[in-house]
C-alpha positions in Angstrom: 145.6 -87.9 192.6 147.0 -90.6 190.4 148.2 -89.6 187.0 147.7 -92.4 184.7 150.2 -92.9 181.8 147.2 -93.4 179.2 145.5 -90.2 180.1 147.6 -88.5 177.2 145.3 -90.9 174.9 141.9 -90.0 175.0 139.8 -92.8 173.2 136.9 -91.6 170.5 133.4 -91.7 172.0 132.0 -92.6 168.4 133.7 -94.7 165.6 133.3 -91.7 163.0 135.9 -90.1 165.5 138.5 -92.8 165.5 141.9 -91.8 163.4 141.2 -91.8 159.6 143.2 -94.7 157.8 143.4 -92.5 154.7 145.1 -89.3 154.5 142.8 -87.9 152.0 139.4 -88.7 153.5 137.4 -87.4 150.9 138.8 -89.7 148.0 136.5 -92.5 147.1 137.9 -96.1 147.6 137.8 -98.9 144.9 137.6 -101.5 147.9 136.7 -99.4 151.1 135.7 -102.7 153.3 138.7 -105.1 154.4 138.9 -108.8 153.4 138.5 -111.4 156.1 140.4 -114.8 155.4 139.3 -117.6 158.2 141.4 -120.8 158.5 139.5 -124.0 158.0 138.6 -125.4 161.2 136.8 -128.8 161.7 134.7 -127.3 164.8 132.9 -130.9 165.2 136.3 -132.3 166.9 136.3 -129.5 169.8 133.8 -129.1 172.5 134.5 -125.6 173.6 135.0 -122.0 172.0 136.5 -119.1 173.5 136.6 -115.9 172.1 138.5 -113.0 173.6 141.2 -110.3 172.9 144.9 -110.2 173.4 144.3 -108.5 176.9 143.5 -112.1 177.9 146.3 -113.9 176.5 148.1 -114.6 179.8 145.1 -116.9 180.6 146.6 -119.4 178.3 150.4 -119.4 179.0 152.7 -120.9 176.4 155.0 -122.5 178.9 152.5 -124.4 180.7 149.8 -125.1 178.3 150.4 -127.4 175.1 148.6 -125.5 172.2 148.0 -126.4 168.7 148.2 -123.8 165.8 144.9 -123.9 163.8 145.9 -120.9 161.7 145.3 -117.4 161.8 142.6 -114.7 161.1 143.8 -112.4 158.4 142.5 -109.0 157.4 143.5 -107.2 154.1 142.7 -103.7 153.1 144.5 -101.4 150.4 143.8 -97.8 150.1 145.1 -95.7 147.3 145.6 -91.9 147.7 144.1 -89.9 145.0 146.6 -88.2 143.2 144.3 -85.3 142.3 143.1 -84.6 145.9 144.1 -81.3 147.1 145.8 -81.3 150.6 146.5 -78.4 152.5 149.6 -77.3 151.1 148.8 -78.3 147.5 147.6 -76.3 144.8 143.9 -75.4 144.4 144.2 -76.0 140.5 145.3 -79.1 138.3 149.1 -78.5 138.2 149.3 -81.1 134.8 146.7 -79.0 133.2 148.1 -75.8 133.5 151.6 -76.8 133.2 151.8 -80.0 131.2 155.6 -80.2 130.4 156.6 -79.1 134.1 157.4 -81.7 137.0 155.3 -81.2 140.0 157.4 -83.1 142.7 154.2 -82.7 145.3 152.1 -84.9 143.0 154.9 -87.4 141.9 155.3 -88.5 145.3 151.6 -89.0 146.0 151.3 -90.6 142.5 149.9 -94.1 143.1 150.5 -94.2 146.7 149.0 -97.1 148.5 148.6 -98.1 151.8 148.2 -101.5 153.1 146.6 -102.5 156.5 147.0 -106.1 157.1 146.6 -107.8 160.5 146.7 -111.4 161.7 145.0 -112.9 164.8 146.0 -116.2 166.1 143.6 -119.3 166.3 144.8 -122.2 168.6 143.2 -125.0 170.2 144.3 -126.5 173.8 142.7 -130.1 173.8 139.2 -129.7 173.0 139.1 -126.1 173.3 139.5 -123.6 170.4 140.4 -120.1 171.3 140.3 -117.3 169.1 142.2 -114.0 170.1 141.8 -110.8 168.5 143.7 -107.4 169.0 142.2 -104.2 170.0 144.0 -101.1 169.6 142.2 -97.9 169.2 145.4 -96.1 167.6 146.4 -98.8 165.2 143.5 -100.8 164.3 140.2 -98.9 162.6 136.9 -100.5 164.2 135.9 -101.6 160.4 138.1 -104.5 161.2 136.4 -105.6 164.5 133.4 -105.3 162.8 133.7 -107.1 159.5 135.5 -110.0 161.5 132.7 -110.1 163.8 130.3 -110.6 160.6 132.5 -113.3 159.2 133.1 -114.9 162.4 129.3 -115.6 163.2 129.4 -117.1 159.7 131.9 -119.6 160.8 130.9 -120.3 164.1 128.7 -123.7 164.8 125.5 -123.8 166.3 126.0 -127.1 168.4 128.8 -125.3 170.5 128.1 -122.6 172.9 131.1 -120.1 172.6 132.2 -118.2 175.9 133.3 -114.5 175.4 135.5 -112.9 177.4 136.0 -109.0 177.6 136.5 -106.1 179.5 135.4 -102.5 179.8 136.3 -99.3 181.6 132.8 -98.6 181.7 131.6 -101.1 184.3 132.4 -101.5 187.9 131.9 -104.8 188.6 132.0 -108.3 186.6 129.1 -108.7 184.2 127.6 -111.8 182.9 125.6 -111.8 179.5 124.0 -114.7 177.6 121.6 -115.2 174.6 118.6 -114.4 176.9 119.8 -112.0 179.6 122.1 -108.8 179.6 123.2 -107.3 183.0 124.6 -104.2 181.7 122.8 -101.3 182.9 122.8 -97.7 181.7 125.2 -95.9 181.6 127.3 -99.1 181.8 128.7 -100.1 178.4 131.3 -101.7 176.1 133.4 -101.0 173.2 135.6 -102.6 170.7 135.5 -106.3 169.2 133.5 -108.1 172.1 130.9 -105.4 171.9 130.9 -105.7 168.0 130.6 -109.6 168.2 127.9 -109.4 171.1 126.0 -107.1 168.8 126.2 -109.4 165.9 125.2 -112.2 167.8 122.2 -110.1 169.1 121.1 -108.9 165.6 121.4 -112.2 164.3 119.3 -113.8 166.7 116.6 -111.2 166.9 116.0 -111.3 163.1 115.1 -115.1 163.2 111.8 -116.3 163.3 112.4 -120.0 165.2 115.1 -120.6 167.8 116.7 -123.4 165.4 119.3 -121.4 164.0 119.9 -119.0 167.1 123.4 -118.8 168.7 123.7 -119.9 172.4 126.7 -118.1 174.2 128.0 -117.1 177.2 129.9 -113.7 178.0 131.8 -112.5 180.7 132.8 -109.0 181.1 135.4 -107.5 183.6 136.0 -104.0 184.8 139.4 -102.3 183.4 141.0 -98.9 183.2 142.3 -97.4 180.0 141.3 -97.3 176.4 141.3 -100.3 173.9 144.6 -101.8 173.5 145.9 -100.3 176.4 143.8 -101.8 179.4 144.9 -102.5 182.8 143.2 -105.1 185.4 143.1 -104.9 188.9 144.7 -107.7 191.2 141.1 -108.6 192.4 140.0 -109.2 188.9 143.2 -111.0 187.6 142.4 -113.5 190.6 138.8 -113.8 189.7 139.8 -114.8 186.1 142.6 -117.4 186.9 140.5 -119.0 189.5 137.6 -119.4 186.6 140.1 -120.5 183.8 142.3 -122.8 186.5 139.4 -125.3 186.3 139.8 -125.6 182.4 143.2 -127.1 182.8 142.7 -129.6 185.6 146.4 -131.2 184.7 148.1 -128.2 185.7 149.2 -127.2 189.3 146.8 -124.5 190.4 149.7 -122.6 192.0 151.9 -122.7 188.9 149.2 -121.8 186.6 148.4 -118.6 188.6 151.8 -117.6 189.1 152.7 -117.7 185.5 149.4 -116.2 184.3 150.1 -113.5 186.8 153.7 -113.2 185.6 152.4 -112.8 182.0 150.1 -110.1 182.9 152.8 -107.9 184.3 154.8 -108.6 181.6 152.4 -107.3 179.2 152.1 -104.2 181.5 148.4 -105.1 181.9 148.4 -105.2 185.9 147.0 -101.9 187.5 149.9 -100.8 189.5 152.6 -102.9 187.6 154.0 -99.4 186.2 154.3 -96.9 188.9 152.4 -93.6 188.8 152.6 -90.5 190.3 151.1 -89.5 193.5 150.9 -86.0 195.0 
C-alpha cells in the first residue's frame, strides 16, 4: 500500500463544500462577486491560443523559450466582516445597546474588518502563440474565481482562432480529447476546476446560439493525474506524451534538451508521480 502525501487533504465534491472565504458565512456582502481585469491583447497578431493551468507550466521552460509578457489576469474581491454578527464565542445580544458606555474588545477587533482576495495569473506569448495559465488550488482559491474568469474569458477570446485547452483530472484513466463537437468522457469520468468551468462556459455559449457564426471552435486535451486541485501529480508516461506533443510547437529547440528541461521543471515543482518518496509497507 502506498500512503500518498495528499491523502490528508480531501477535495470537496461540490463547490458549496469548499472552504468559506468569509468567517461569517451568514453576512451579506456589498460586492460578493470578484472583479476580473483582463490585459488588452491584440489577438489578431497571433495564430494560436493555449489555455491551461499552472500544472502545465513546465511545458514552457523559461530557460529555453523566449516569451513576451502580455500582462496579467487580475481578480479582486474584498469581503467585510459584519461587526454586528454573532460568532460562536460572542454575545447573543447587542453589547453596545445594553452597555453604551462600555468597551467591547471582541467587537472592536472585528469592526470594519476587511479581507482582500487578489490573484494574478500570467498571460504571455511565445512567437505567435498566446499562453494563458490559471492557478488551481482548492485550499486557497475559491471556485467563484475560476467561474468568473471563465465567463469573462470567452468574452475576450476571438472566434477566428481555435484555442487549445490543456487540463488534467484524477477521475480519468487515459488521455481524453474534447472539442466543440465531441466529448469522449464516459460516466463516471469527470473533470473539475478552472478547465471544467471553461469547457462548461464554452459549451453553454455554443448551445444557446441559433446559428454557427459566433460559435467557438476549440480543442481540449485532458490527461490523467493524481491528487486534488493544486496538488496534482503526473506519471512519467503522461509527461512524456505531453512533451512529445509540445516539442513540435518549438521546432527551433533541441527535442532532447527540451524534454530534459521540461521534466526537470516538473520534478522541481513536485508534480512528478514518485518524485517525492512514499511509504510502502
